[in-house]
C-alpha positions in Angstrom: 128.2 248.0 204.2 125.4 249.0 206.5 122.2 247.1 207.5 119.2 249.3 207.9 115.6 248.5 209.0 113.2 248.3 206.1 110.9 251.3 205.5 108.4 251.8 202.7 110.9 254.2 201.2 113.0 251.1 200.2 110.1 249.3 198.5 110.9 250.3 195.0 114.6 249.3 195.5 113.6 245.9 196.9 111.3 245.3 194.0 114.2 246.1 191.6 116.4 243.7 193.5 113.7 241.0 193.2 113.3 241.7 189.5 117.1 241.5 188.9 116.9 237.9 190.1 114.1 236.8 187.8 113.7 234.2 186.3 116.6 232.2 187.6 116.2 232.7 191.3 112.6 233.8 191.5 109.6 233.0 189.3 107.7 235.8 187.7 104.6 234.6 189.7 106.4 235.3 192.9 106.7 239.1 192.3 103.2 240.0 193.5 103.4 237.9 196.7 106.7 239.7 197.4 105.1 243.1 196.9 102.1 242.1 199.1 104.7 241.0 201.7 106.4 244.4 201.6 103.0 246.1 201.9 101.5 244.0 204.6 103.7 241.5 206.4 107.0 243.2 207.4 106.5 243.1 211.2 109.6 245.1 212.0 111.9 242.2 211.0 112.9 243.1 207.5 116.1 244.8 206.5 118.1 246.2 203.6 121.8 246.4 203.0 123.3 249.6 201.8 126.7 249.5 200.1 128.3 252.7 198.7 125.0 254.6 199.1 123.1 252.0 197.1 120.5 249.5 198.4 121.9 246.1 197.2 120.1 243.5 199.3 117.0 242.9 201.4 115.8 240.1 203.7 114.2 239.4 207.0 113.4 236.9 209.7 110.0 235.5 210.9 108.4 233.4 213.6 105.7 230.9 212.4 102.2 231.5 213.6 102.4 228.4 215.9 105.6 229.7 217.4 107.5 226.4 216.8 109.9 227.6 214.1 111.6 230.8 213.0 113.4 231.5 209.8 114.7 233.6 207.0 112.3 235.4 204.7 112.6 236.9 201.3 116.4 237.2 201.3 118.1 238.4 198.1 121.0 240.3 196.7 120.8 242.4 193.5 122.1 240.3 190.6 124.7 242.9 189.8 126.2 242.3 193.3 126.3 238.5 193.5 129.5 236.9 194.5 130.8 239.9 196.4 130.2 238.5 199.9 127.1 240.6 200.5 124.8 237.5 200.8 127.1 235.8 203.2 127.5 238.9 205.4 123.7 239.6 205.4 122.7 236.0 205.9 125.1 235.6 208.9 123.6 238.8 210.3 120.1 237.4 210.0 121.0 234.0 211.5 122.6 235.8 214.4 119.4 237.8 214.8 117.3 234.6 214.7 119.5 233.2 217.5 119.1 236.3 219.7 115.4 236.9 218.9 114.1 233.3 218.9 116.6 231.2 220.8 116.2 227.4 220.8 113.8 227.3 217.9 114.3 225.3 214.7 115.2 227.7 211.9 114.0 227.3 208.3 114.4 228.7 204.9 112.7 227.8 201.7 115.1 228.3 198.8 115.8 226.9 195.4 118.4 224.5 193.9 120.4 227.6 192.9 121.1 228.6 196.6 120.6 225.4 198.6 124.4 224.9 198.7 124.9 228.4 200.1 122.5 227.5 203.0 124.1 224.1 203.5 127.4 225.9 204.2 125.6 227.9 206.9 124.3 224.8 208.8 120.9 224.2 207.2 119.9 220.7 206.2 117.6 219.8 203.2 114.4 218.3 204.5 112.4 218.2 201.4 112.7 219.0 197.7 109.6 219.9 195.7 110.2 219.9 191.9 109.0 223.1 190.3 107.8 224.2 193.8 108.4 227.9 193.1 107.7 227.7 189.3 108.8 225.9 186.2 112.4 225.0 186.6 112.7 226.4 190.1 112.6 223.6 192.7 111.7 224.4 196.3 114.2 223.2 198.9 112.8 223.2 202.4 115.8 223.5 204.7 116.1 223.6 208.5 118.7 224.3 211.1 118.7 223.1 214.8 116.8 219.9 214.4 117.1 217.5 217.3 118.9 214.3 216.2 
């Protein structure tokens, strides 16, 4: 597996990855915001995973506008490649990148009930659950890592 910086050449593959995860992991209404993100908000911090010459995952990191938090953005693995360790490998890469790029920040991820357990295992805590927050049947879990206790 290789991690590559995102380029517009990967846009179609990333959209296909997104679509493979609808409607369980992403609501149909989230597709256009994802496309807009790819077109306008990448900021040099978005990546793809290549496995056997195929783009199988995409995701990035971000810093909030106020600079107080950083986090994981639009991370996903093609549905045909779930449960193969790609998500774990790629998420650990992105968390390490957060720690190097934005040390001593609180890290966040907004995810669903389907993947909250995955992020719990990586050190995130659930801060808030918003029923149907991403769409009908897809609850929004706001999760953070590095909170002061």
